[in-house]
C-alpha positions, 0 to 999 in steps of 0.5 A: 899866514900863521900868525898868533901872537896880539902883535907880530912882523909879518910880510906881505904879499910884495914880501915887505914888512909888515906889523900885524895885531890879532884880536886879544884872546883873553876879548875875542869871542866878545862882540862889542871887542870884536866891533871895537877891533874893526872900527879900529882899523876902519878909522886909522886907515883914515888917518894921515900922520907923521907920529903914528903907523899908518894901517894897511888893512883888516884881513880875516883868515883861518884864525880870525881878523887882523890888522895890518900896520905899516912895519917901523923899525922902532917897538912894536904898536900898542907894546903896553897893550899887548904885555897887559893881555898876555899876562892877564 
């Protein structure tokens, strides 16, 4: 899956839309950031709340780690964080 944006929309193996979140490139080489990114996914997969996106999985490919979320047609998750990562 070739996804390089911090937040994007993709499809899973079943053809369903999903959100894909990759680490912010600015911090991707910092070990503490990598640990926090993995911890977010691990903890998020245990949450069940109607106002939160469902975390699906933490995966790794040739581009690095990424988190998959249930798709919803609303605005992408953490939109303000993505904007900050891209502009700083």
